[in-house]
N, C-alpha and C positions, 0 to 999 in steps of 0.2 A: 391645716384643719385645725375647727375649734376644739379644745377638751371636750369630753365628753359632760353635761350636765350632770351637775353634782350630786350624789342619792341623798340631799337632804331633804326635808319636808315640804318645805315652801317651793324652792327649786324642781321638785320632781310633780310636784301637784300643778302648777302651775302651767310648766311647760311638758308635760306628757306627751301630749299631743301633738305639739308643735310642728314636728318633721312631719307629722302625716299633713296636717291640714295646708300645710305647706304657704305658697302665694297669697294664701285668700286673706284679703283686710281684720291686720289683728284690733290696730291702734289708730283712729285716725282722730288727729289733733288740727282741730283748726286754729287755733289761735297760736300754738307752733310753728304749722305749717309741713306738718309732718305724716307721711301714712307706712306705718310697717306690715309686714306683712307676719305671720307666726313664726315662721322659719326662721327671716331676717331679725325678727324679735331678741328668739332665741339664741342665736349665733350673736350678733353684738351683745348680749346681757351676758355669756358665757366666756367672750374672748375678753370682756374686759374685766371680769371675775379674775381669769387669769391675769392681765396685764396688773389688776392690781396686787394681785401676789407676787408676781416678778418687783412690783415697786415699793413690795415693803410689808404689805398688808398683812396680817397674822388673824389667826381666831382667835374671837371673842373681841376684838379691837372694832371702837368705836368711829363709827366715818359719819360726820356730816353732814348732811343732806340740803342744800338750801339754792333752792331753784323757783323757777317761774314758771313753769309749764309742765302740762301732764307725764307728756311723754319723758323731759330729762329726770321728773321724778321718779317713773318707772324703771326707765336706763339703768337709773344709780342705785336705788335703790335694789333689784333684785341682784347686780352686779355686787355689790359689798354684802347681801347674803350668800350669795353662789359662795362666795368666797372666802365664807366663813366666817366672816366677821356684822357687828351689827349696826344697822341704819339708824341714824338720828334725823328725821324729818325736820325742817327749820322752819317757822314761819320767814317767808320772802321780807316779808315787810320788817323783821325786828333792824334796828339801826346797827348799826358796826362796834358799838359799846355794849349794848344790849345781846347781839349776836356772841360777841366776845364772853359775854359771860355764861350762857348756854353751851358752848364748846368746850371751855373751862370747866363746867356743872356734870356734865359726861365724859369728862376725859377726850374728848376726839382725837385720832391722831393722822387725819386727814379731811377735809373737806371739799366736798364736790359742787360747785356753781354755775351759773350761767352767765354770758358776756354783760346782762345787762346786771347784774348784781354783784361782779366783781371785784367791782371799786372795795366797795364796802366789806366782800366777804376777805379778800386779801389783808386789810387793815383788820379786821377781826382774828384770822388765824396770827397775825405774827402778835397781836396783843395777848391773845389765850397760847402761846407757843405750838402752836400747831402745824407739824412740817411740811405739808404738800398741800398744796391749793389746785382741783381740777375743775375745769371748767369744759363746756360742751363747746368748742370755736376758741380763737385767739383771745384771749382777755393777757394784760401785762402783769405780769407775777405766778400766771398758772402753769399746767400744762396742759393739754390739748387734750379731751377723753378721748378722742378718736385715735389717740399713740396706743392709749392700753391695747387696743388689739392688735395692732404691729409688734406687739413683742414676744417672743418665743412661746407658744404656750407650756402652761404646765397642769399638772393631774390638778380638778377641784377636791374640794377637800368632803369626806362621809360625816355627816353629822347627827347626832341625837336629838331627835325635834321633841325629844321632853323636857329636853335640858336647857341647848344650844340657845341663847337669846339671836329673836330678827329684826327687832325696832325697838329704839330707845327714846320715849314718848315725852312731849314736854313736862308732862306733870311728874317725873322721875321714872315713871310704869315703865315695865321692859316687858314685851312678849315675847314668846317663848316658839320659835316654828310651830309648834300646836296650837299655838293660843290665836296664833295669825291665821292657820287654818280655819281656826272656829270661827274666828269675825268673818270670815270669808260667809261659811255655814249660816252665820246668825244674820248676814245680808241675804243669804237666799231664801232663807225662810217661807218668805212669804210672796217671791215671786219664780223661784223655781227655774232661774233661766236654762235654756238648750242652745245649741248649736244655730235655733234656726230665729234667734232673738236678734237684735240689736237694740242694743241700748247708748242714751243718751245721758255726756257726766255735764254739769256746769259744775259739779266741785272744785275748786281753786286746791292747787298742793298746800299744804298747812302744816302745822307741826302733830296734826293727830292720824291715826293709823286709819282712817276710815277709806277715803283714795285709793290708798295702797290697796287697800282692802278688799276695793271691791273693782279694780282696772285686776289684781289676781283672779279674784272669783271670773270676770267675762272672760280673759284671756283660759283660763282651765277649764270652763265649759263651750270653748269656740265661740263665743257671742261680738262680734268687731264690736269696741266701745268709743263712740262718737265725744273726744273730749273738747268740749267750749265753754271752757270756764268767759264771762263776761260775755255771754250771747245773749243778746238784747231782750226785753222780754216781746217787744216785736215778730223776733224773728225767729220765736219758737216753731209755730205751727208748721213754715217755712221749711226749717232744718229737720224737724218730724215726717215730714212728708221725704223729703229728698232723700234722707239716706232710710226710711221705712223703719223708724224708730218702733219698737213694742214696748220698751221698757226704759226709766226714766229715772234720774237721781239731780233735781235741782236743787243751787244751792237754798237751805233753808228748808229742805225738806227731804223723807226718808224716801228711800228707791222704790219703786211703786211700777205697778204692768198697766199699760194704757187699755 
């Protein structure tokens, strides 16, 4: 059995209704080829968070997230947050040398990556003194993310949302759990998402907290999110029609209701 979700503000706020929503689609990643229901998403996040603790993750420890799909960023960031850590989203386009500098700057102790980025991630981790690299799949010099969920579960921590850091951003700013929930509320101000909405997002994984806030908002509201980073403009209308999209967050543009 998975450990219960942490009572931290972000984990509780995003996944509070996940088991009730069950297998309804929560995240449809066209680029990564993954579809997660709400129950599957919260189960993987909480089991991976438990696995991170088993692997030595500690409260307030920074974990770099250097990935190239929305699914990987969502799972990695929320697993780190649920474990009591601080997720540091990193630009997937960073070369190994600059990635090593960023890891050192934020004093990261672990790094989560994807197979296509693993070679430079492992090299950067070695240069920055990062002890463990975890990847979503088989990659030389890494631990498979799936193995985290197979470790014996441990309780997840309760955290103070006002003081506990959740995200460390590229500009050096740190967002607490309360700050991240506030960022989600800011995105929602003009669109008022509900469970009857479907969100199309073409924002790519990046070093800001915007995509994290958007996915968290959609999951928390029970609104399926279709992630389509790199979607060609010619395919936009068809994708909107096929998925019944009501809200868009297109690259270079703000979130808006159709």
